[in-house]
TIROVO-201372 format. One line per 3 residues: number of its first residue (from 1); their letters; for each residue x, y, z of N, C-alpha, C, O. Coordinates in nm, 2 decimals. Atoms other than C-alpha are relative to their C-alpha. Layout:
% residues N
NUM = a = X Y Z X Y Z X Y Z X Y Z | ...
//
This chain:
% residues 109
1 = maf = -0.01 -0.03 0.14 1.77 -5.34 -5.56 0.09 0.12 -0.02 0.09 0.22 0.05 | -0.09 -0.11 0.04 2.03 -5.12 -5.73 -0.02 0.02 -0.15 -0.04 -0.07 -0.22 | 0.03 -0.04 0.13 1.98 -4.93 -6.05 0.10 0.10 -0.06 0.15 0.18 0.01
4 = hyc = -0.08 -0.10 0.07 2.20 -4.75 -6.30 -0.05 0.02 -0.14 -0.08 -0.08 -0.21 | 0.04 -0.03 0.13 2.10 -4.58 -6.62 0.12 0.06 -0.08 0.18 0.15 -0.04 | -0.11 -0.04 0.09 2.37 -4.55 -6.90 -0.06 0.09 -0.10 -0.14 0.05 -0.19
7 = dya = 0.05 -0.10 0.10 2.30 -4.23 -7.10 0.11 0.03 -0.10 0.21 0.09 -0.06 | -0.10 -0.03 0.11 2.48 -4.20 -7.43 0.04 0.15 0.00 0.16 0.18 -0.04 | -0.03 -0.14 0.00 2.47 -3.82 -7.39 0.08 0.04 0.12 0.13 0.16 0.13
10 = dev = -0.08 -0.03 -0.12 2.65 -3.83 -7.05 0.11 -0.10 0.02 0.08 -0.21 0.07 | -0.11 0.09 0.00 2.99 -3.99 -7.08 0.03 -0.06 0.14 0.07 -0.18 0.16 | -0.03 0.05 -0.13 3.02 -4.02 -6.70 -0.08 -0.12 0.04 -0.04 -0.21 0.11
13 = tlq = 0.09 0.11 -0.03 2.73 -4.26 -6.68 0.04 -0.13 -0.07 -0.02 -0.24 -0.05 | -0.05 0.12 0.08 2.91 -4.50 -6.92 0.13 -0.06 0.05 0.17 -0.16 -0.01 | -0.13 0.05 -0.05 3.23 -4.55 -6.72 -0.02 -0.10 0.10 -0.11 -0.09 0.19
16 = vnn = 0.01 0.12 -0.09 3.27 -4.88 -6.54 0.00 0.04 0.15 -0.08 0.00 0.23 | -0.02 -0.03 -0.14 3.39 -4.73 -6.21 -0.12 0.09 0.05 -0.16 0.07 0.16 | 0.12 -0.08 -0.04 3.10 -4.48 -6.20 -0.12 -0.09 0.01 -0.21 -0.07 0.10
19 = ilg = 0.11 0.10 -0.01 2.85 -4.76 -6.27 0.01 -0.08 0.13 -0.09 -0.09 0.20 | -0.02 0.08 -0.12 3.00 -4.97 -5.99 -0.02 0.08 0.12 -0.08 0.04 0.22 | 0.01 -0.09 -0.11 3.01 -4.68 -5.76 -0.15 0.03 0.03 -0.19 0.04 0.15
22 = tll = 0.14 -0.02 -0.02 2.64 -4.60 -5.82 -0.07 -0.12 0.06 -0.15 -0.10 0.16 | 0.06 0.12 -0.06 2.54 -4.96 -5.75 0.04 -0.02 0.15 -0.04 -0.05 0.23 | -0.05 0.01 -0.14 2.76 -4.97 -5.44 -0.07 0.10 0.10 -0.11 0.06 0.20
25 = hqm = 0.06 -0.10 -0.09 2.62 -4.65 -5.30 -0.14 -0.04 0.04 -0.18 -0.03 0.15 | 0.14 0.04 -0.03 2.26 -4.77 -5.33 0.00 -0.13 0.09 -0.08 -0.13 0.18 | 0.00 0.12 -0.08 2.34 -5.11 -5.18 0.05 0.02 0.14 0.00 -0.03 0.24
28 = lrk = -0.05 -0.03 -0.14 2.54 -4.97 -4.89 -0.10 0.07 0.08 -0.10 0.06 0.20 | 0.10 -0.07 -0.07 2.25 -4.75 -4.80 -0.11 -0.10 0.06 -0.19 -0.06 0.14 | 0.10 0.09 -0.04 2.04 -5.06 -4.75 0.05 -0.12 0.09 -0.02 -0.21 0.11
31 = tsi = -0.06 0.11 -0.09 2.27 -5.27 -4.53 0.09 0.07 0.11 0.13 0.18 0.09 | -0.09 -0.06 -0.10 2.47 -5.22 -4.22 0.15 -0.03 -0.04 0.18 -0.12 -0.11 | -0.14 0.01 0.04 2.84 -5.17 -4.26 0.08 -0.06 0.11 0.10 0.00 0.21
34 = dde = -0.07 0.08 -0.10 3.02 -5.44 -4.07 0.15 0.03 -0.02 0.20 0.10 -0.10 | -0.15 -0.02 0.00 3.40 -5.46 -4.00 0.06 -0.04 -0.14 0.15 0.03 -0.18 | -0.06 0.04 0.13 3.47 -5.65 -4.33 -0.03 0.11 -0.11 0.06 0.14 -0.18
37 = iea = 0.03 -0.10 0.10 3.29 -5.39 -4.54 0.08 0.13 0.03 0.13 0.19 -0.07 | -0.08 -0.12 -0.04 3.45 -5.10 -4.35 0.14 -0.01 -0.04 0.20 0.08 -0.09 | -0.15 0.02 0.03 3.80 -5.25 -4.40 0.02 0.01 -0.15 0.12 0.07 -0.20
40 = liv = -0.01 -0.01 0.15 3.73 -5.28 -4.78 -0.01 0.15 -0.04 0.06 0.19 -0.13 | 0.02 -0.14 0.03 3.61 -4.92 -4.79 0.12 0.08 0.03 0.17 0.16 -0.05 | -0.13 -0.06 -0.04 3.92 -4.80 -4.61 0.11 -0.03 -0.10 0.18 0.05 -0.14
43 = ktd = -0.11 0.05 0.10 4.14 -5.01 -4.84 -0.02 0.07 -0.13 0.08 0.11 -0.19 | 0.02 -0.06 0.13 3.98 -4.86 -5.15 0.03 0.15 0.00 0.05 0.22 -0.10 | -0.02 -0.14 -0.02 4.03 -4.51 -5.01 0.13 0.04 0.05 0.16 0.16 0.09
46 = ede = -0.13 -0.02 -0.06 4.38 -4.55 -4.88 0.08 0.11 -0.08 0.14 0.20 -0.02 | -0.08 -0.09 0.09 4.54 -4.37 -5.18 -0.09 0.12 -0.04 -0.17 0.10 -0.13 | 0.09 -0.11 0.02 4.36 -4.03 -5.17 0.03 0.07 -0.13 -0.05 0.15 -0.18
49 = irs = -0.03 -0.06 0.12 4.53 -3.93 -5.49 -0.07 -0.06 -0.12 -0.11 0.01 -0.21 | 0.07 0.06 0.11 4.36 -4.18 -5.72 -0.14 -0.05 0.04 -0.16 -0.07 0.16 | 0.13 0.06 -0.02 4.01 -4.32 -5.75 0.02 -0.15 0.02 0.12 -0.20 -0.03
52 = pss = -0.01 0.14 -0.02 3.95 -4.68 -5.65 0.00 -0.07 -0.14 -0.07 -0.02 -0.23 | 0.00 0.07 0.12 4.02 -4.93 -5.93 -0.13 -0.08 -0.02 -0.20 -0.10 0.08 | 0.12 0.08 0.02 3.74 -5.14 -6.09 0.01 -0.13 0.07 -0.09 -0.18 0.12
55 = sel = -0.02 0.12 -0.08 3.89 -5.45 -5.92 -0.03 0.02 0.14 -0.09 -0.06 0.21 | 0.03 -0.03 -0.14 3.87 -5.28 -5.58 -0.15 0.02 0.02 -0.21 -0.03 0.11 | 0.15 -0.02 -0.01 3.51 -5.17 -5.65 -0.08 -0.13 -0.02 -0.18 -0.16 0.05
58 = tel = 0.07 0.13 0.02 3.42 -5.52 -5.77 0.01 -0.08 0.12 -0.09 -0.15 0.16 | -0.01 0.08 -0.12 3.56 -5.68 -5.46 -0.10 0.05 0.11 -0.16 -0.03 0.18 | 0.10 -0.06 -0.09 3.35 -5.44 -5.25 -0.14 -0.03 -0.04 -0.22 -0.07 0.05
61 = let = 0.14 0.03 0.04 3.04 -5.50 -5.46 -0.03 -0.15 0.03 -0.14 -0.18 0.07 | 0.02 0.14 -0.03 3.09 -5.88 -5.42 -0.03 -0.02 0.15 -0.12 -0.09 0.19 | 0.02 0.01 -0.14 3.12 -5.84 -5.05 -0.13 0.05 0.05 -0.20 -0.01 0.13
64 = vsr = 0.13 -0.06 -0.04 2.82 -5.61 -5.01 -0.11 -0.08 -0.05 -0.21 -0.10 0.02 | 0.11 0.08 0.06 2.60 -5.82 -5.24 -0.03 -0.13 0.08 -0.14 -0.18 0.08 | 0.02 0.12 -0.08 2.65 -6.12 -5.01 -0.09 0.03 0.12 -0.14 -0.07 0.18
67 = rfe = 0.08 -0.04 -0.12 2.47 -5.93 -4.73 -0.15 -0.01 -0.03 -0.23 0.00 0.06 | 0.14 0.00 0.03 2.14 -5.96 -4.92 -0.04 -0.14 -0.04 0.03 -0.21 -0.11 | 0.06 0.13 0.04 1.92 -6.27 -4.95 -0.03 0.00 -0.15 0.00 -0.10 -0.22
70 = tai = 0.02 -0.01 0.14 1.82 -6.14 -5.29 0.06 0.14 -0.04 0.02 0.24 0.02 | -0.05 -0.13 0.05 2.01 -5.87 -5.49 -0.04 0.02 -0.14 -0.01 -0.07 -0.23 | 0.04 -0.03 0.13 1.85 -5.72 -5.79 0.08 0.12 -0.05 0.08 0.23 0.01
73 = vil = -0.08 -0.11 0.06 2.07 -5.51 -6.01 -0.05 0.03 -0.14 -0.06 -0.07 -0.22 | 0.05 -0.04 0.13 1.93 -5.32 -6.31 0.10 0.09 -0.06 0.13 0.20 -0.01 | -0.08 -0.08 0.08 2.16 -5.18 -6.57 -0.07 0.04 -0.13 -0.08 -0.04 -0.22
76 = dgl = 0.08 -0.04 0.11 1.95 -4.98 -6.81 0.09 0.07 -0.10 0.17 0.16 -0.06 | -0.08 -0.07 0.10 2.10 -4.87 -7.14 0.14 -0.05 -0.02 0.23 0.02 -0.07 | -0.13 0.06 0.01 2.40 -5.10 -7.12 0.05 0.00 -0.14 0.17 0.01 -0.17
79 = dec = -0.04 0.00 0.14 2.40 -5.11 -7.50 0.06 0.14 -0.04 0.12 0.15 -0.15 | -0.05 -0.13 0.03 2.50 -4.74 -7.49 0.15 0.01 0.03 0.23 0.09 -0.02 | -0.15 0.00 -0.04 2.85 -4.83 -7.34 0.08 -0.06 -0.12 0.02 -0.13 -0.20
82 = dse = -0.09 0.05 0.10 3.14 -4.90 -7.57 0.02 -0.15 0.03 0.00 -0.20 0.14 | -0.01 0.14 -0.02 3.22 -5.27 -7.62 0.09 -0.04 0.11 0.06 -0.14 0.18 | -0.09 0.03 -0.10 3.51 -5.27 -7.38 -0.07 0.01 0.14 -0.06 -0.08 0.23
85 = nke = 0.07 -0.02 -0.13 3.31 -5.12 -7.09 -0.12 -0.10 0.02 -0.14 -0.15 0.13 | 0.11 0.10 -0.01 3.01 -5.35 -7.17 0.05 -0.13 0.04 0.00 -0.20 0.12 | -0.06 0.13 -0.04 3.23 -5.66 -7.16 0.05 0.00 0.14 0.03 -0.10 0.21
88 = dlv = -0.05 -0.01 -0.14 3.39 -5.55 -6.83 -0.12 -0.01 0.09 -0.11 -0.09 0.19 | 0.12 0.01 -0.09 3.05 -5.49 -6.67 -0.07 -0.13 0.00 -0.11 -0.18 0.10 | 0.06 0.13 0.01 2.90 -5.81 -6.80 0.08 -0.10 0.08 0.03 -0.19 0.15
91 = giv = -0.09 0.09 -0.08 3.20 -6.00 -6.66 -0.01 0.02 0.15 -0.01 -0.08 0.22 | 0.01 -0.03 -0.15 3.18 -5.83 -6.32 -0.14 -0.05 0.05 -0.14 -0.11 0.16 | 0.14 0.05 -0.04 2.80 -5.90 -6.30 0.00 -0.15 0.01 -0.05 -0.21 0.10
94 = kkt = 0.00 0.14 0.00 2.85 -6.26 -6.40 0.08 -0.06 0.12 0.04 -0.15 0.19 | -0.08 0.04 -0.11 3.13 -6.30 -6.14 -0.07 0.02 0.13 -0.07 -0.07 0.22 | 0.07 -0.03 -0.12 2.93 -6.14 -5.87 -0.12 -0.09 0.02 -0.14 -0.14 0.13
97 = iri = 0.11 0.09 -0.01 2.63 -6.35 -5.95 0.04 -0.14 0.04 -0.02 -0.21 0.13 | -0.06 0.13 -0.04 2.84 -6.67 -5.93 0.04 -0.01 0.14 0.01 -0.11 0.21 | -0.05 0.00 -0.14 2.99 -6.57 -5.60 -0.13 0.00 0.09 -0.13 -0.08 0.19
100 = wai = 0.12 0.00 -0.08 2.64 -6.49 -5.46 -0.07 -0.14 0.00 -0.11 -0.18 0.10 | 0.07 0.13 0.01 2.50 -6.82 -5.59 0.08 -0.10 0.09 0.01 -0.19 0.15 | -0.08 0.09 -0.08 2.79 -7.01 -5.42 -0.03 0.02 0.15 -0.05 -0.07 0.22
103 = vyq = 0.02 -0.03 -0.14 2.74 -6.83 -5.09 -0.14 -0.04 0.04 -0.16 -0.10 0.15 | 0.14 0.03 -0.03 2.36 -6.88 -5.11 -0.01 -0.15 0.01 -0.08 -0.20 0.11 | 0.01 0.14 -0.01 2.40 -7.25 -5.18 0.06 -0.06 0.13 0.01 -0.15 0.19
106 = dnc = -0.06 0.04 -0.12 2.64 -7.29 -4.89 -0.09 0.03 0.13 -0.09 -0.05 0.22 | 0.08 -0.04 -0.11 2.40 -7.11 -4.66 -0.13 -0.09 0.01 -0.19 -0.10 0.12 | 0.12 0.09 0.00 2.11 -7.35 -4.76 0.03 -0.14 0.04 -0.06 -0.21 0.07
109 = r = -0.04 0.14 -0.04 2.30 -7.66 -4.67 -0.02 -0.03 0.15 0.00 -0.14 0.20
//
C-alpha cells in the first residue's frame, strides 16, 4: 500500500512529481530493487541538474507496481489539486492500473 495526502495549505503536496515520488518511495521500501528498477532509477537521476520528469517517474512507478501481486494506492485530498494536476494524476493512475491488469492477466494464463 502507498499513500499520499494532498494538503491545500501545502503546495508541495499538490505537485504531481512530489506525489509520484512519495508513492514510489513507499513502494520501493517494500520490494527488492532488481536490475530493471535500478537501471530506471539511474536513468531518472542521470541529469543531476534537474528533477526527474513526471513521465520518468510514471515509468518507474509502472515498473515497481508490477512487483506486487496487489498494489493499493490511496490519494487522499485529490480534490485539493488544481484541475491540470488532478487530470495528470488520474491519467497516470489509470495507465498504471491498466498495465498492472495486463501483466496480472498474462501471469494467470
